[in-house]
C-alpha positions, 0 to 999 in steps of 0.5 A: 512819365518822370525821367529817373534814368539811372537813379537808385530807388529803395521800395519797402513793402514791395511784395504786393499792392502799392509797393509792387506797383511803385517798384514797376513804375519806377523801373519804367521810368529808368530807375534801378530798384531795390525791393525790401520786405519780410516775404522774400518769395513775393519780392522775387516776383516783384523783382522779376517784374522790374527786370521785365521792364528792362531795369536792374533789381535787387532783393533784400529780405528784411524786417523793418522793425529791426535796426540792423535790417534797416541798415542792411537794406540801405547798405546793399543799395549803396554797395551795389549801385554807389548811392541812394536817390529815392527812399519810398517808405511804403511798408506798413501793417494795419494791426488788429482792429480793437477798441482802446478799452481792449487794446493789447500792448503787442498790437499797439507796439507792433503797429507803431514799430512797423508804421513809424519806427521802421520808416524813421530808421530807414530814413536815418540810414538813407540819410547817413549812408547816402543822401547827406554825403551826396547832398541830394535825395528824396524821401517819401513816407506813406500815410493814410486818410485814417490818420486824419479821419479817425474810426472806432477800433483804429486808434493804433493805426491812426496814431502810427500814420499820423506820426509820419506827418510831423516826422516828415516836416521835421526831416524836411527842415533838418535836411532841406539846406542839403537839397534833400526833399521829404514828403508824405503821401496820404492815401485813401482807400486803394483798390487791391489786396488789402481792401479786398481782404478787409471787405471779405473779413468785414462782410463775413463778420457783419453778414453784409453784402461785399458790394454794399461795403465797397460802395460805402468805401467810395461814397465819402470821396468827392470822386465817388470811387477808390484810388487806383495804385497807379495813381499813387505811383504817378504822384510818387514819381512826380515827387521824386522828379525835378518837376516838384523841386520846390515841394518839401515838408508836405502831406499830399492827399491821394484820396480821390477827395475823401480827405482834403485837409 
């Protein structure tokens, strides 16, 4: 377990899934955690879990496609705790699956806005309001193996998630001399609500057994299984800790071996 006692952490998309696990695991490591997302009622549940771990928590309802909301999320952390040490850009949407020949501009733009523009804005605000003045900080983006191993009807999602990789490397070069590190976790199929919803939807659409689809999801992974959200959190905590002090500008695959590039 990383020792992050007293550090200030912002987790976006923290109402469910990986975001909620990240928030609680950082709390266990001693961090003070601000959670941000659109659905405040779910954030309050996450914040309660953070407090149950003995950590301080704050909740900010925000639409990270909106510039002023991103500014307000970071400002709240700085005003409450005096700075920001770790930004976890976890918030994302899958968009609607559709081939390019039928792609709507609304579907394309919303996916890009949520998955690329929002994280860029959050990073900008974290840097300008807190990390650059402190000459210290850690920024993490959360991409997907779907960006590297593309699938039909997923162009919008693949383009959005791939866009985080050059953003990571560019930022790492821009702020490295200040001691600020920037990395991306590339996630495989992670067990939990999103995978469950996808399995239910596709099983209904294709008339396929859900168990068959689940087995298909894990068959391309070297470990022949899905990724546990706790494994994502373990990697994130390591990247935020001093144990990874020489690691920046990297995209790190957390895919159970489904992606190795």
